[in-house]
FIKE-406887 format. One record per residue (C-alpha): residue number from 1; x, y, z. Coordinates in Angstrom, 3 decimals, decimal comma, padded with zeros to 6 digits. Example, Ala and Ser with C-alpha at 12.3 -4.5 7.8 and 13.67 -1.06 7.14 Angstrom:
<atoms>
pos: 1 | xx: 012,300 | yy: -004,500 | zz: 007,800
pos: 2 | xx: 013,670 | yy: -001,060 | zz: 007,140
</atoms>
This chain:
<atoms>
pos: 1 | xx: 101,483 | yy: 069,032 | zz: 075,931
pos: 2 | xx: 100,467 | yy: 072,131 | zz: 077,719
pos: 3 | xx: 103,067 | yy: 072,941 | zz: 081,005
pos: 4 | xx: 101,837 | yy: 075,503 | zz: 082,876
pos: 5 | xx: 102,988 | yy: 077,856 | zz: 086,104
pos: 6 | xx: 101,259 | yy: 077,564 | zz: 089,717
pos: 7 | xx: 102,398 | yy: 080,491 | zz: 092,029
pos: 8 | xx: 102,334 | yy: 079,367 | zz: 095,656
pos: 9 | xx: 102,371 | yy: 081,318 | zz: 098,926
pos: 10 | xx: 101,124 | yy: 079,439 | zz: 101,922
pos: 11 | xx: 101,045 | yy: 075,007 | zz: 102,418
pos: 12 | xx: 097,765 | yy: 075,723 | zz: 103,000
pos: 13 | xx: 096,436 | yy: 077,807 | zz: 099,635
pos: 14 | xx: 096,785 | yy: 075,036 | zz: 096,964
pos: 15 | xx: 095,015 | yy: 074,353 | zz: 093,822
pos: 16 | xx: 092,577 | yy: 072,102 | zz: 095,777
pos: 17 | xx: 089,451 | yy: 070,585 | zz: 092,801
pos: 18 | xx: 091,356 | yy: 072,362 | zz: 090,380
pos: 19 | xx: 094,354 | yy: 069,439 | zz: 090,450
pos: 20 | xx: 092,574 | yy: 066,410 | zz: 089,242
pos: 21 | xx: 091,026 | yy: 067,897 | zz: 086,569
pos: 22 | xx: 094,090 | yy: 069,559 | zz: 084,864
pos: 23 | xx: 095,882 | yy: 066,117 | zz: 085,245
pos: 24 | xx: 093,162 | yy: 063,941 | zz: 083,544
pos: 25 | xx: 093,863 | yy: 066,383 | zz: 080,814
pos: 26 | xx: 097,736 | yy: 065,690 | zz: 080,962
pos: 27 | xx: 098,959 | yy: 069,346 | zz: 081,975
pos: 28 | xx: 101,834 | yy: 069,660 | zz: 083,246
pos: 29 | xx: 102,217 | yy: 071,725 | zz: 086,360
pos: 30 | xx: 104,799 | yy: 073,368 | zz: 087,678
pos: 31 | xx: 103,950 | yy: 075,086 | zz: 091,099
pos: 32 | xx: 106,805 | yy: 078,040 | zz: 092,317
pos: 33 | xx: 106,307 | yy: 077,701 | zz: 095,948
pos: 34 | xx: 107,505 | yy: 081,510 | zz: 096,944
pos: 35 | xx: 106,939 | yy: 080,583 | zz: 100,548
pos: 36 | xx: 109,602 | yy: 077,881 | zz: 100,403
pos: 37 | xx: 112,146 | yy: 079,328 | zz: 098,381
pos: 38 | xx: 111,330 | yy: 083,234 | zz: 098,268
pos: 39 | xx: 114,516 | yy: 084,368 | zz: 096,194
pos: 40 | xx: 112,999 | yy: 082,000 | zz: 092,898
pos: 41 | xx: 113,239 | yy: 083,532 | zz: 089,490
pos: 42 | xx: 110,532 | yy: 081,889 | zz: 087,375
pos: 43 | xx: 110,646 | yy: 082,414 | zz: 083,581
pos: 44 | xx: 107,210 | yy: 081,929 | zz: 081,589
pos: 45 | xx: 109,787 | yy: 080,343 | zz: 078,641
pos: 46 | xx: 108,086 | yy: 077,260 | zz: 077,785
pos: 47 | xx: 104,998 | yy: 077,558 | zz: 079,998
pos: 48 | xx: 101,302 | yy: 078,289 | zz: 078,195
pos: 49 | xx: 099,805 | yy: 079,610 | zz: 081,062
pos: 50 | xx: 099,541 | yy: 080,299 | zz: 084,826
pos: 51 | xx: 097,466 | yy: 080,033 | zz: 087,759
pos: 52 | xx: 098,311 | yy: 081,806 | zz: 090,808
pos: 53 | xx: 096,645 | yy: 081,021 | zz: 094,342
pos: 54 | xx: 095,988 | yy: 082,702 | zz: 097,468
pos: 55 | xx: 097,909 | yy: 083,853 | zz: 100,916
pos: 56 | xx: 096,982 | yy: 086,309 | zz: 103,574
pos: 57 | xx: 100,180 | yy: 088,964 | zz: 102,548
pos: 58 | xx: 098,464 | yy: 091,999 | zz: 100,475
pos: 59 | xx: 099,970 | yy: 092,841 | zz: 097,684
pos: 60 | xx: 101,009 | yy: 095,842 | zz: 099,033
pos: 61 | xx: 103,765 | yy: 094,121 | zz: 101,819
pos: 62 | xx: 106,737 | yy: 093,803 | zz: 098,997
pos: 63 | xx: 109,388 | yy: 094,977 | zz: 102,102
pos: 64 | xx: 108,237 | yy: 091,848 | zz: 103,834
pos: 65 | xx: 107,751 | yy: 089,984 | zz: 100,427
pos: 66 | xx: 109,898 | yy: 090,849 | zz: 097,590
pos: 67 | xx: 109,030 | yy: 088,040 | zz: 095,395
pos: 68 | xx: 105,137 | yy: 090,039 | zz: 095,091
pos: 69 | xx: 106,959 | yy: 092,797 | zz: 092,565
pos: 70 | xx: 108,093 | yy: 089,916 | zz: 090,726
pos: 71 | xx: 104,899 | yy: 088,072 | zz: 090,509
pos: 72 | xx: 103,993 | yy: 091,220 | zz: 089,173
pos: 73 | xx: 105,726 | yy: 091,831 | zz: 086,570
pos: 74 | xx: 105,522 | yy: 088,477 | zz: 085,677
pos: 75 | xx: 101,867 | yy: 088,446 | zz: 085,239
pos: 76 | xx: 102,858 | yy: 091,930 | zz: 083,569
pos: 77 | xx: 104,183 | yy: 089,356 | zz: 080,751
pos: 78 | xx: 102,244 | yy: 086,409 | zz: 080,560
pos: 79 | xx: 099,468 | yy: 088,998 | zz: 079,680
pos: 80 | xx: 101,054 | yy: 090,390 | zz: 077,291
pos: 81 | xx: 102,030 | yy: 087,150 | zz: 076,208
pos: 82 | xx: 098,562 | yy: 086,500 | zz: 075,374
pos: 83 | xx: 098,598 | yy: 083,558 | zz: 078,202
pos: 84 | xx: 095,195 | yy: 081,961 | zz: 080,018
pos: 85 | xx: 096,063 | yy: 083,534 | zz: 083,822
pos: 86 | xx: 093,924 | yy: 082,997 | zz: 086,626
pos: 87 | xx: 093,865 | yy: 084,502 | zz: 090,012
pos: 88 | xx: 092,887 | yy: 083,264 | zz: 092,971
pos: 89 | xx: 091,920 | yy: 086,023 | zz: 095,811
pos: 90 | xx: 095,738 | yy: 087,019 | zz: 095,893
pos: 91 | xx: 095,749 | yy: 085,554 | zz: 093,057
pos: 92 | xx: 092,964 | yy: 087,763 | zz: 091,689
pos: 93 | xx: 094,645 | yy: 090,844 | zz: 093,491
pos: 94 | xx: 097,701 | yy: 090,828 | zz: 092,065
pos: 95 | xx: 096,313 | yy: 090,346 | zz: 088,807
pos: 96 | xx: 094,247 | yy: 093,771 | zz: 089,906
pos: 97 | xx: 097,635 | yy: 095,403 | zz: 090,940
pos: 98 | xx: 099,739 | yy: 094,788 | zz: 087,853
pos: 99 | xx: 096,666 | yy: 095,520 | zz: 085,682
pos: 100 | xx: 097,081 | yy: 099,195 | zz: 087,458
pos: 101 | xx: 093,805 | yy: 098,603 | zz: 089,360
pos: 102 | xx: 093,915 | yy: 099,531 | zz: 093,677
pos: 103 | xx: 094,350 | yy: 096,645 | zz: 096,181
pos: 104 | xx: 093,030 | yy: 097,724 | zz: 099,843
pos: 105 | xx: 091,598 | yy: 095,763 | zz: 102,172
pos: 106 | xx: 088,342 | yy: 096,325 | zz: 103,194
pos: 107 | xx: 086,348 | yy: 097,141 | zz: 106,117
pos: 108 | xx: 085,947 | yy: 093,435 | zz: 107,410
pos: 109 | xx: 086,998 | yy: 089,546 | zz: 106,562
pos: 110 | xx: 084,595 | yy: 087,789 | zz: 104,659
pos: 111 | xx: 085,136 | yy: 084,181 | zz: 105,898
pos: 112 | xx: 082,855 | yy: 082,038 | zz: 104,788
pos: 113 | xx: 080,048 | yy: 081,081 | zz: 102,261
pos: 114 | xx: 078,583 | yy: 084,268 | zz: 100,709
pos: 115 | xx: 075,872 | yy: 084,414 | zz: 097,682
pos: 116 | xx: 077,455 | yy: 085,793 | zz: 094,631
pos: 117 | xx: 075,689 | yy: 086,916 | zz: 092,446
pos: 118 | xx: 076,567 | yy: 087,203 | zz: 088,000
pos: 119 | xx: 076,626 | yy: 090,213 | zz: 086,040
pos: 120 | xx: 075,632 | yy: 090,627 | zz: 083,078
pos: 121 | xx: 078,228 | yy: 090,135 | zz: 081,308
pos: 122 | xx: 078,814 | yy: 087,169 | zz: 084,023
pos: 123 | xx: 075,926 | yy: 085,601 | zz: 083,042
pos: 124 | xx: 077,521 | yy: 085,623 | zz: 078,821
pos: 125 | xx: 080,676 | yy: 084,772 | zz: 080,193
pos: 126 | xx: 082,092 | yy: 080,751 | zz: 078,814
pos: 127 | xx: 083,214 | yy: 080,368 | zz: 082,721
pos: 128 | xx: 080,809 | yy: 081,543 | zz: 084,090
pos: 129 | xx: 078,259 | yy: 079,356 | zz: 082,141
pos: 130 | xx: 077,062 | yy: 076,699 | zz: 084,327
pos: 131 | xx: 076,520 | yy: 078,852 | zz: 088,001
pos: 132 | xx: 073,099 | yy: 080,255 | zz: 088,586
pos: 133 | xx: 072,106 | yy: 083,744 | zz: 088,886
pos: 134 | xx: 072,864 | yy: 083,893 | zz: 092,328
pos: 135 | xx: 075,739 | yy: 081,077 | zz: 094,124
pos: 136 | xx: 076,857 | yy: 080,423 | zz: 097,646
pos: 137 | xx: 080,691 | yy: 080,443 | zz: 097,027
pos: 138 | xx: 082,946 | yy: 080,098 | zz: 100,223
pos: 139 | xx: 085,067 | yy: 083,275 | zz: 100,616
pos: 140 | xx: 087,851 | yy: 084,094 | zz: 102,533
pos: 141 | xx: 089,325 | yy: 087,629 | zz: 102,563
pos: 142 | xx: 089,523 | yy: 090,694 | zz: 104,027
pos: 143 | xx: 091,473 | yy: 092,562 | zz: 101,250
pos: 144 | xx: 089,282 | yy: 093,595 | zz: 098,200
pos: 145 | xx: 091,031 | yy: 095,186 | zz: 094,580
pos: 146 | xx: 089,036 | yy: 098,172 | zz: 092,570
pos: 147 | xx: 088,538 | yy: 096,649 | zz: 088,913
pos: 148 | xx: 090,969 | yy: 097,122 | zz: 086,732
pos: 149 | xx: 090,656 | yy: 099,835 | zz: 083,517
pos: 150 | xx: 089,747 | yy: 097,434 | zz: 080,382
pos: 151 | xx: 088,491 | yy: 094,272 | zz: 082,409
pos: 152 | xx: 085,122 | yy: 093,521 | zz: 083,028
pos: 153 | xx: 082,993 | yy: 092,478 | zz: 086,249
pos: 154 | xx: 081,648 | yy: 088,930 | zz: 086,548
pos: 155 | xx: 080,002 | yy: 088,502 | zz: 089,752
pos: 156 | xx: 079,271 | yy: 090,609 | zz: 092,675
pos: 157 | xx: 078,108 | yy: 089,818 | zz: 096,286
pos: 158 | xx: 076,319 | yy: 092,544 | zz: 099,051
pos: 159 | xx: 079,667 | yy: 093,049 | zz: 100,828
pos: 160 | xx: 081,671 | yy: 092,998 | zz: 098,316
pos: 161 | xx: 081,882 | yy: 094,359 | zz: 094,645
pos: 162 | xx: 084,046 | yy: 092,769 | zz: 092,788
pos: 163 | xx: 083,810 | yy: 088,798 | zz: 093,100
pos: 164 | xx: 085,441 | yy: 088,636 | zz: 089,379
pos: 165 | xx: 086,417 | yy: 089,745 | zz: 086,350
pos: 166 | xx: 088,070 | yy: 088,655 | zz: 083,634
pos: 167 | xx: 090,961 | yy: 090,564 | zz: 081,497
pos: 168 | xx: 090,716 | yy: 090,113 | zz: 077,278
pos: 169 | xx: 090,020 | yy: 086,982 | zz: 076,568
pos: 170 | xx: 092,294 | yy: 085,118 | zz: 078,996
pos: 171 | xx: 092,970 | yy: 086,548 | zz: 081,965
pos: 172 | xx: 090,680 | yy: 086,058 | zz: 084,956
pos: 173 | xx: 090,206 | yy: 087,175 | zz: 088,562
pos: 174 | xx: 088,383 | yy: 085,075 | zz: 090,917
pos: 175 | xx: 087,904 | yy: 086,830 | zz: 094,671
pos: 176 | xx: 086,190 | yy: 083,172 | zz: 096,389
pos: 177 | xx: 087,612 | yy: 080,054 | zz: 096,394
pos: 178 | xx: 085,612 | yy: 077,919 | zz: 094,368
pos: 179 | xx: 088,920 | yy: 075,595 | zz: 094,702
pos: 180 | xx: 088,233 | yy: 074,716 | zz: 098,289
pos: 181 | xx: 086,914 | yy: 071,313 | zz: 099,196
pos: 182 | xx: 085,191 | yy: 070,078 | zz: 102,641
pos: 183 | xx: 088,817 | yy: 068,616 | zz: 103,689
pos: 184 | xx: 090,564 | yy: 072,309 | zz: 102,292
pos: 185 | xx: 087,565 | yy: 074,224 | zz: 104,278
pos: 186 | xx: 088,430 | yy: 072,802 | zz: 107,856
pos: 187 | xx: 092,090 | yy: 073,141 | zz: 107,315
pos: 188 | xx: 091,762 | yy: 076,941 | zz: 106,844
pos: 189 | xx: 088,773 | yy: 077,142 | zz: 110,125
pos: 190 | xx: 091,422 | yy: 074,971 | zz: 111,976
pos: 191 | xx: 094,212 | yy: 077,295 | zz: 111,523
pos: 192 | xx: 091,451 | yy: 080,082 | zz: 111,725
pos: 193 | xx: 090,356 | yy: 078,984 | zz: 114,730
pos: 194 | xx: 094,124 | yy: 079,656 | zz: 116,309
pos: 195 | xx: 094,191 | yy: 083,484 | zz: 114,054
pos: 196 | xx: 091,013 | yy: 084,093 | zz: 116,588
pos: 197 | xx: 093,557 | yy: 083,162 | zz: 119,596
pos: 198 | xx: 095,723 | yy: 085,882 | zz: 118,565
pos: 199 | xx: 092,930 | yy: 088,223 | zz: 117,971
pos: 200 | xx: 093,639 | yy: 088,250 | zz: 114,056
pos: 201 | xx: 089,961 | yy: 086,726 | zz: 113,165
pos: 202 | xx: 086,798 | yy: 089,364 | zz: 113,642
pos: 203 | xx: 084,540 | yy: 088,179 | zz: 116,340
pos: 204 | xx: 081,428 | yy: 087,723 | zz: 113,813
pos: 205 | xx: 082,717 | yy: 085,455 | zz: 112,139
pos: 206 | xx: 081,034 | yy: 081,834 | zz: 113,723
pos: 207 | xx: 083,011 | yy: 079,357 | zz: 112,681
pos: 208 | xx: 080,653 | yy: 076,448 | zz: 113,702
pos: 209 | xx: 078,520 | yy: 078,026 | zz: 111,887
pos: 210 | xx: 080,591 | yy: 077,659 | zz: 108,789
pos: 211 | xx: 081,207 | yy: 074,277 | zz: 109,147
pos: 212 | xx: 077,987 | yy: 073,801 | zz: 108,720
pos: 213 | xx: 077,155 | yy: 075,550 | zz: 106,302
pos: 214 | xx: 079,983 | yy: 073,530 | zz: 104,513
pos: 215 | xx: 077,647 | yy: 070,575 | zz: 105,119
pos: 216 | xx: 075,303 | yy: 071,973 | zz: 103,318
pos: 217 | xx: 076,369 | yy: 073,668 | zz: 099,760
pos: 218 | xx: 080,186 | yy: 071,872 | zz: 099,432
pos: 219 | xx: 079,122 | yy: 068,767 | zz: 097,122
pos: 220 | xx: 076,953 | yy: 071,700 | zz: 094,646
pos: 221 | xx: 080,037 | yy: 074,314 | zz: 094,763
pos: 222 | xx: 082,063 | yy: 071,621 | zz: 093,927
pos: 223 | xx: 080,197 | yy: 070,515 | zz: 091,108
pos: 224 | xx: 080,252 | yy: 074,247 | zz: 090,261
pos: 225 | xx: 083,661 | yy: 074,657 | zz: 090,030
pos: 226 | xx: 084,305 | yy: 071,150 | zz: 087,414
pos: 227 | xx: 082,451 | yy: 073,248 | zz: 085,090
pos: 228 | xx: 083,594 | yy: 076,592 | zz: 085,708
pos: 229 | xx: 087,763 | yy: 074,558 | zz: 086,170
pos: 230 | xx: 086,960 | yy: 072,398 | zz: 082,811
pos: 231 | xx: 086,602 | yy: 075,349 | zz: 080,706
pos: 232 | xx: 088,925 | yy: 077,573 | zz: 081,579
pos: 233 | xx: 091,420 | yy: 074,782 | zz: 080,441
pos: 234 | xx: 089,303 | yy: 074,880 | zz: 077,385
pos: 235 | xx: 091,647 | yy: 078,016 | zz: 076,723
pos: 236 | xx: 094,502 | yy: 076,022 | zz: 076,466
pos: 237 | xx: 092,818 | yy: 074,717 | zz: 073,393
pos: 238 | xx: 092,777 | yy: 070,985 | zz: 074,938
pos: 239 | xx: 089,473 | yy: 070,087 | zz: 075,922
pos: 240 | xx: 086,968 | yy: 068,771 | zz: 073,146
pos: 241 | xx: 084,409 | yy: 068,745 | zz: 075,129
pos: 242 | xx: 083,202 | yy: 072,077 | zz: 076,966
pos: 243 | xx: 080,684 | yy: 072,885 | zz: 078,883
pos: 244 | xx: 079,305 | yy: 075,341 | zz: 078,161
pos: 245 | xx: 078,730 | yy: 077,478 | zz: 074,341
pos: 246 | xx: 081,550 | yy: 079,523 | zz: 072,857
pos: 247 | xx: 081,336 | yy: 083,324 | zz: 072,976
pos: 248 | xx: 080,533 | yy: 085,199 | zz: 069,632
pos: 249 | xx: 084,019 | yy: 086,957 | zz: 068,758
pos: 250 | xx: 084,360 | yy: 090,220 | zz: 070,900
</atoms>
């Protein structure tokens, strides 16, 4: 039985649609909730992979969140150990930082449904074989990252050049939220409504419009997420059925 570590930062950033797929493949998950246990000292020993979830903090806020520095060191170790790794939003930014790339605040928040387009490399990547050239995918971030040296840019959008990358064959970072289902997005929108009241949300973000678009796009994104995450699970050597052909050796 395969075992993975899941780094969590806040209660409202979860595995979402990824969770039932991991359970189906009988992957044992151990959550390390740094929000509840900021002094946690997890070890990679005995684990076969790592997933790093999102959160509202910036990777450089180590004075407020010292565990971010520990996460970066663990990510470096996991990369050296050739583990499958997936980072989502903040998780992708932490991987980028671990690889020496710059992470910084963007000019504006990206919240809602955005066109995400695959690069030439993305069209040939194992994980993204089920995606069309351009797909509507949910976003919720302000911070961005530069492409790490040695990494491959897999997806882009009109407002954020770096939407997904791969480093080597098993390390992936997604700026977007393929894992979100309708209930999770609604939970996020309620939190964002509170942020607006405290003046921490861009006025241009139309939450009612996002709700309508969620009803329109969520089923298709859920189908995409099942394919993408199933293909990531195949990196553990678990799944006999992969929804896309294997890449030629690099």
